[in-house]
C-alpha positions in Angstrom: -19.8 21.6 27.5 -20.4 18.2 25.9 -17.6 15.6 25.7 -17.4 12.2 24.0 -15.2 10.0 26.3 -13.2 13.2 27.2 -12.6 14.0 23.6 -14.0 17.0 21.7 -14.8 15.0 18.6 -16.7 11.9 17.6 -13.8 9.5 18.1 -13.7 5.8 17.1 -13.3 4.9 20.8 -16.6 6.7 21.6 -18.4 5.1 18.7 -17.2 1.6 19.5 -18.2 1.9 23.2 -21.6 3.2 22.1 -22.2 0.2 19.8 -20.7 -2.6 21.8 -20.9 -1.3 25.4 -17.1 -1.6 26.0 -13.7 -0.8 24.6 -12.9 -2.7 21.4 -9.3 -3.1 20.1 -8.1 -3.5 16.5 -6.0 -6.6 15.5 -3.8 -5.7 12.5 -3.9 -8.8 10.2 -2.2 -9.6 6.9 -4.1 -11.5 4.2 -0.9 -12.0 2.1 -2.2 -10.0 -0.9 -0.4 -7.7 -3.2 -1.5 -4.5 -5.0 -2.4 -3.7 -8.6 -0.1 -0.7 -8.3 2.8 -3.1 -7.5 2.3 -6.2 -9.6 2.1 -4.5 -12.9 -1.6 -4.3 -13.5 -1.5 -0.6 -12.9 2.1 0.0 -12.0 5.1 -1.5 -10.4 6.3 1.1 -7.9 3.3 1.5 -5.7 2.2 4.8 -4.4 5.1 7.1 -4.0 4.9 7.2 -0.2 4.2 3.5 0.4 6.9 1.4 2.1 7.8 -2.1 1.2 5.2 -3.2 3.8 2.4 -1.8 1.8 1.0 0.4 4.7 1.0 -2.8 6.8 4.3 -2.3 8.6 2.6 -3.1 11.9 0.5 -5.9 10.6 1.0 -9.6 11.4 3.1 -12.2 9.7 1.3 -13.3 6.5 2.9 -16.8 6.7 0.6 -17.4 9.7 -3.1 -18.4 9.3 -5.7 -15.8 10.2 -6.5 -17.7 13.4 -2.8 -17.8 14.3 -2.4 -14.1 13.6 -5.4 -13.3 15.8 -4.1 -15.4 18.7 -0.7 -13.8 18.4 -2.0 -10.3 18.3 -4.4 -11.0 21.2 -1.5 -12.3 23.3 0.4 -9.0 22.8 -2.6 -7.0 23.8 -3.5 -9.1 26.8 -0.1 -8.6 28.2 -0.9 -4.9 28.4 -4.5 -4.8 29.4 -7.6 -7.1 29.7 -9.5 -7.1 26.4 -12.6 -9.0 25.4 -13.7 -7.7 22.0 -11.7 -7.0 18.8 -11.9 -5.7 15.3 -10.3 -8.0 12.6 -8.4 -5.3 10.6 -6.9 -6.5 7.3 -4.4 -3.7 6.8 -1.4 -4.6 4.6 -1.6 -3.8 0.8 -4.9 -4.2 -1.0 -7.2 -6.5 0.9 -9.8 -7.2 -1.8 -7.2 -7.9 -4.5 -7.5 -11.7 -4.6 -10.0 -14.3 -5.9 -13.3 -14.2 -4.2 -13.1 -17.8 -2.8 -9.9 -16.8 -1.0 -11.4 -13.6 0.3 -14.4 -15.5 1.6 -12.1 -18.0 3.3 -9.9 -15.6 5.2 -12.7 -13.1 6.1 -15.0 -15.9 7.2 -12.3 -17.4 9.3 -11.9 -14.1 11.1 -15.6 -13.5 11.6 -16.1 -17.0 13.0 -14.2 -16.1 16.1 -16.7 -15.0 18.8 -14.4 -12.3 20.2 -14.3 -10.6 16.7 -17.2 -8.2 16.6 -16.3 -6.4 13.4 -14.4 -6.8 10.2 -12.5 -3.8 8.7 -10.9 -4.1 5.3 -8.4 -1.6 3.8 -8.4 -1.6 0.1 -8.4 0.4 -3.1 -11.6 1.8 -4.7 -10.6 0.1 -8.0 -10.5 -3.3 -6.4 -14.2 -3.6 -5.6 -15.8 -5.5 -8.4 -19.4 -6.7 -8.2 -18.5 -10.2 -6.9 -16.4 -8.7 -4.2 -19.1 -6.3 -3.2 -21.6 -9.1 -3.1 -19.3 -11.1 -0.8 -18.9 -8.1 1.5 -22.7 -7.6 1.6 -23.1 -11.3 2.6 -20.5 -11.0 5.3 -22.1 -7.8 6.6 -25.2 -9.7 7.4 -23.1 -11.9 9.8 -21.2 -9.1 11.6 -20.5 -5.5 10.7 -18.1 -4.9 7.8 -16.2 -1.7 7.3 -14.3 -0.8 4.2 -11.4 1.6 4.3 -10.6 3.4 1.1 -7.3 5.2 0.5 -8.3 8.5 -1.3 -5.5 10.7 0.2 -6.6 13.8 -1.8 -9.4 15.1 -4.0 -6.9 16.8 -6.3 -6.1 14.9 -9.5 -2.7 16.6 -10.0 -1.6 15.6 -6.5 -3.0 12.1 -7.1 -1.0 11.7 -10.2 2.2 12.7 -8.3 1.4 10.1 -5.7 0.8 7.5 -8.4 -2.6 6.7 -6.9 -3.6 5.0 -10.1 -7.3 5.9 -10.3 -9.5 9.0 -10.8 -11.8 10.5 -8.3 -14.8 9.1 -10.2 -13.7 5.5 -9.3 -13.7 6.4 -5.6 -17.2 7.8 -5.9 -18.4 4.7 -7.7 -16.9 2.5 -5.0 -18.6 4.5 -2.2 -22.0 4.2 -4.0 -21.5 0.4 -4.5 -20.6 -0.1 -0.8 -23.4 2.1 0.6 -26.0 0.4 -1.7 -25.1 -2.8 0.2 -25.2 -1.2 3.6 -21.5 -1.3 4.2 -19.9 1.5 6.2 -17.0 3.4 4.5 -14.0 5.0 6.1 -11.8 7.3 3.9 -8.1 7.8 4.4 -6.7 11.4 3.9 -3.1 12.5 3.9 -2.3 16.0 5.1 0.9 17.8 4.1 1.2 16.4 0.6 3.8 18.2 -1.6 2.2 21.2 -3.4 -0.9 21.2 -1.2 -1.5 24.3 0.9 -4.1 24.4 3.7 -6.9 25.5 1.3 -6.3 22.5 -0.9 -6.2 20.2 2.1 -9.4 21.6 3.4 -11.0 21.3 0.0 -10.5 17.5 0.3 -12.2 17.6 3.8 -15.1 19.7 2.5 -15.5 17.2 -0.4 -15.7 14.3 2.0 -18.3 16.1 4.0 -20.6 15.8 1.0 -20.0 12.1 0.5 -22.0 9.2 1.9 -19.1 8.0 4.2 -19.3 7.2 7.9 -15.7 7.7 9.0 -12.4 9.4 8.2 -8.7 8.8 9.0 -6.5 11.8 9.1 -2.8 11.1 8.5 0.2 13.3 8.2 2.5 12.5 5.3 5.5 10.4 6.5 8.6 10.3 4.5 10.0 6.7 4.9 13.4 5.4 3.8 13.4 3.3 0.7 10.4 5.0 -0.8 10.3 7.0 -4.0 9.0 9.9 -1.9 12.2 9.8 0.1 14.3 10.0 -3.0 12.2 12.9 -4.2 12.5 14.7 -0.9 16.3 14.4 -0.9 16.5 15.9 -4.4 13.8 18.5 -3.9 13.0 19.1 -0.3 9.4 20.2 0.3 7.6 21.7 3.2 7.2 19.5 6.3 5.0 20.9 9.1 6.0 21.3 12.7 3.9 19.7 15.4 2.3 23.1 16.1 1.4 23.5 12.4 0.0 20.0 12.2 -2.1 20.6 15.3 -3.6 23.7 13.8 -4.5 21.7 10.7 -6.3 19.1 12.8 -8.3 21.6 14.7 -9.4 23.2 11.5 -10.3 19.8 10.0 -12.4 18.9 13.0 -14.2 22.2 12.8 -15.0 21.6 9.1 -16.1 18.0 9.4 -19.9 17.3 9.7 -21.0 16.2 13.2 -21.9 12.6 12.4 -18.6 11.6 10.8 -16.5 9.3 13.0 -12.9 10.4 13.2 -10.9 7.1 13.3 -7.5 8.8 13.5 -6.0 12.2 14.1 -2.4 11.1 13.3 -0.3 8.1 12.6 3.2 6.8 13.3 5.5 5.3 10.7 8.1 2.6 11.6 10.8 4.3 13.6 13.6 2.6 11.7 12.3 3.9 8.4 11.2 7.4 9.3 13.1 10.3 7.7 10.7 13.1 8.4 9.0 14.6 10.3 10.9 13.1 13.3 8.5 14.6 15.9 5.9 12.0 14.8 7.9 9.2 16.5 6.0 9.8 19.8 2.4 9.3 18.8 1.3 9.8 22.4 3.0 13.2 22.6 1.4 14.3 19.4 -2.1 13.3 20.6 -1.5 15.0 23.9 -0.5 18.2 22.1 -3.6 18.1 19.9 -6.0 17.5 22.8 -4.3 20.3 24.8 -4.8 22.6 21.9 -8.5 21.7 21.8 -8.8 22.6 25.5 -7.0 25.9 25.1 -9.1 27.0 22.2 -12.4 25.6 23.6 -13.2 24.2 20.2 -15.3 21.5 21.8 -18.0 23.9 23.1 -21.2 23.4 21.2 -19.6 22.8 17.8 -19.6 19.0 17.8 -22.4 16.5 17.3 -24.1 14.6 20.1 -23.1 11.3 18.5 
């Protein structure tokens, strides 16, 4: 039996320890940007599931400088455990949706810190013009740069319901542009979207197996107060999985995914004050423990996973 840091899959923790020789922690930062799906360029309501925080509900205060945000986040972590190395993770909203000189300024400020070993940028595939890509290529020569793309689903009908705002071809073009410049790509997928059964979900996973991406984040759909999804759910309740059902989905996804693909996330947790459903996701630790126990019980880690 082969394990990767006691996990039956190629986890982010394993990958970071392999690359840097020790545990590395993410610092969630806020570049103070908006989103073309909110400011009117594409739409004004954002994606149907997105809270007012723009997927950055746990990110830092955008009124602070990048350096101040890093120091504040480091202090919170140091109070829990000794840490030496970090990822600067620009999380909230669309983090390439700004003039290139501004992007250069904030990203360079983060990378100039010796304790920052990697820059991770969450953005939309339709916000990666040539000048932005060239900047990311330049920064990637200084320290590794990862770009996280929110695909969510491969199905265009579901994407239209989500108000994603771009077709699949734009995602594919963005991946090609990033990989041409040597930048690693992580793709976000949401499981449990309305109207998507397991076969449609696994179709998205199989599609990503064929793409030149290096990582994936698996996320259960959270229904958050104040979102258009919450209003829709109240009017037309749709299927929300139990923890046991979600666990089975995750085991199936990890069986399908190709061996070299780094799994950055098996689940997520929405802000407790905003969460409407599923309420069992409030305890992320319990969810992860349940998933790993299921791996052990089914022996899914025996010989099926890559050697990293």
